[in-house]
C-alpha positions as CSV (number, residue, x, y, z in Angstrom):
1,X,-17.2,8.7,12.9
2,X,-20.1,10.9,11.6
3,X,-19.2,14.2,10.1
4,X,-22.8,15.4,10.3
5,X,-22.6,15.2,14.1
6,X,-19.5,17.5,14.2
7,X,-19.8,21.2,14.7
8,X,-19.0,23.4,11.7
9,X,-15.9,24.6,13.6
10,X,-14.6,21.1,14.2
11,X,-15.3,20.2,10.5
12,X,-13.3,23.3,9.4
13,X,-10.5,22.4,11.8
14,X,-10.3,18.9,10.3
15,X,-10.1,20.4,6.8
16,X,-7.3,22.7,8.0
17,X,-5.5,19.7,9.7
18,X,-5.7,17.8,6.4
19,X,-4.2,20.8,4.6
20,X,-1.4,21.0,7.2
21,X,-0.7,17.3,6.6
22,X,-0.6,17.8,2.8
23,X,1.6,20.8,3.2
24,X,4.1,18.9,5.3
25,X,4.1,15.8,3.0
26,X,2.6,13.6,5.7
27,X,0.6,10.6,4.7
28,X,-2.0,10.7,7.5
29,X,-3.8,13.4,9.4
30,X,-2.9,12.8,13.1
31,X,-4.2,14.4,16.3
32,X,-1.1,16.6,16.4
33,X,-2.3,18.2,13.1
34,X,-5.7,18.9,14.6
35,X,-4.5,20.3,17.8
36,X,-2.0,22.5,16.0
37,X,-4.7,24.1,13.8
38,X,-7.0,24.5,16.8
39,X,-4.4,26.4,18.6
40,X,-3.7,28.7,15.6
41,X,-7.4,29.4,15.1
42,X,-8.2,32.5,17.2
43,X,-11.9,32.1,16.5
44,X,-12.0,28.6,18.0
45,X,-11.3,29.8,21.5
46,X,-9.1,26.7,22.2
47,X,-6.0,28.8,23.0
48,X,-8.0,30.8,25.6
49,X,-9.7,27.7,27.0
50,X,-6.4,25.9,27.5
51,X,-4.8,29.0,29.1
52,X,-7.7,29.5,31.5
53,X,-7.3,25.8,32.5
54,X,-3.7,26.6,33.5
55,X,-2.1,25.2,30.4
56,X,1.2,26.6,29.1
57,X,0.0,27.3,25.6
58,X,3.2,28.7,24.1
59,X,5.1,25.7,25.3
60,X,2.4,23.4,23.9
61,X,2.5,25.1,20.5
62,X,6.3,24.7,20.3
63,X,6.0,21.0,21.3
64,X,3.4,20.4,18.7
65,X,5.6,22.0,16.0
66,X,8.5,19.8,17.1
67,X,6.2,16.7,17.0
68,X,5.0,17.7,13.5
69,X,8.6,17.8,12.4
70,X,9.2,14.3,13.7
71,X,6.4,12.7,11.7
72,X,7.5,10.7,8.6
73,X,7.2,12.4,5.3
74,X,6.4,11.0,1.8
75,X,9.2,11.3,-0.7
76,X,6.8,11.5,-3.7
77,X,3.6,13.0,-2.4
78,X,0.4,12.2,-4.4
79,X,-1.9,14.5,-2.4
80,X,-3.7,11.6,-0.9
81,X,-3.9,12.0,2.8
82,X,-6.0,9.7,5.0
83,X,-7.2,10.0,8.6
84,X,-4.7,8.2,10.8
85,X,-5.9,5.6,13.2
86,X,-4.9,7.8,16.2
87,X,-7.1,10.6,15.0
88,X,-10.0,8.3,14.2
89,X,-9.7,6.9,17.8
90,X,-9.6,10.5,19.2
91,X,-12.7,11.5,17.3
92,X,-14.6,8.4,18.4
93,X,-13.7,9.1,22.0
94,X,-14.9,12.7,21.6
95,X,-18.1,11.3,20.1
96,X,-18.5,9.1,23.1
97,X,-17.8,12.0,25.5
98,X,-20.5,14.1,23.7
99,X,-23.0,11.3,24.0
100,X,-22.3,10.9,27.7
101,X,-22.9,14.6,28.3
102,X,-26.0,14.5,26.2
103,X,-24.7,16.7,23.5
104,X,-26.0,16.2,20.0
105,X,-22.8,17.5,18.4
106,X,-19.1,16.7,18.7
107,X,-17.3,20.0,19.4
108,X,-13.7,21.0,19.7
109,X,-14.2,21.0,23.4
110,X,-15.1,17.3,23.4
111,X,-12.0,16.6,21.3
112,X,-9.9,18.5,23.9
113,X,-11.4,16.5,26.7
114,X,-10.7,13.2,24.9
115,X,-7.2,14.4,24.0
116,X,-6.3,14.9,27.6
117,X,-6.7,11.1,28.1
118,X,-4.9,10.2,24.9
119,X,-2.1,7.7,25.3
120,X,-0.2,9.0,22.3
121,X,1.8,12.0,21.6
122,X,-1.0,14.6,21.9
123,X,-2.0,13.4,25.4
124,X,1.6,13.5,26.5
125,X,2.2,17.0,25.1
126,X,-1.0,18.2,26.8
127,X,0.1,16.7,30.1
128,X,3.6,18.1,29.7
129,X,2.0,21.6,29.2
130,X,-0.1,21.2,32.4
131,X,-3.4,20.7,30.6
132,X,-5.5,18.4,32.8
133,X,-9.0,17.1,32.1
134,X,-10.4,18.2,35.5
135,X,-9.3,21.8,34.9
136,X,-10.9,21.8,31.4
137,X,-14.2,20.5,32.7
């Protein structure tokens, strides 16, 4: 995963996702952290994009919050938070998606496209909220 290929907005979202994980005493940054901060960030346009694609954004936001509450917490937090394997996988798939489309940079939109095909919690939550890849494209 190459940070220099990520858009500044995606880099900022990853930093915010890390802060969210630290604030919740989670030991890893997961895709649910990233999607949660992207939905909260009005400047990212993710909320509007998902709504235009027919997604039930308010339902998705509630489901993401519930999923965050289900993540295990650290009893004695040290402040060290790593990238979880699920997030690394998602970012690699977004990189692959960007390359296939001829984009030089990995954007939040590429992450969303990759997330729609995720086999984990984020993919399930997106599908449950009626977010489909074909509608996002």
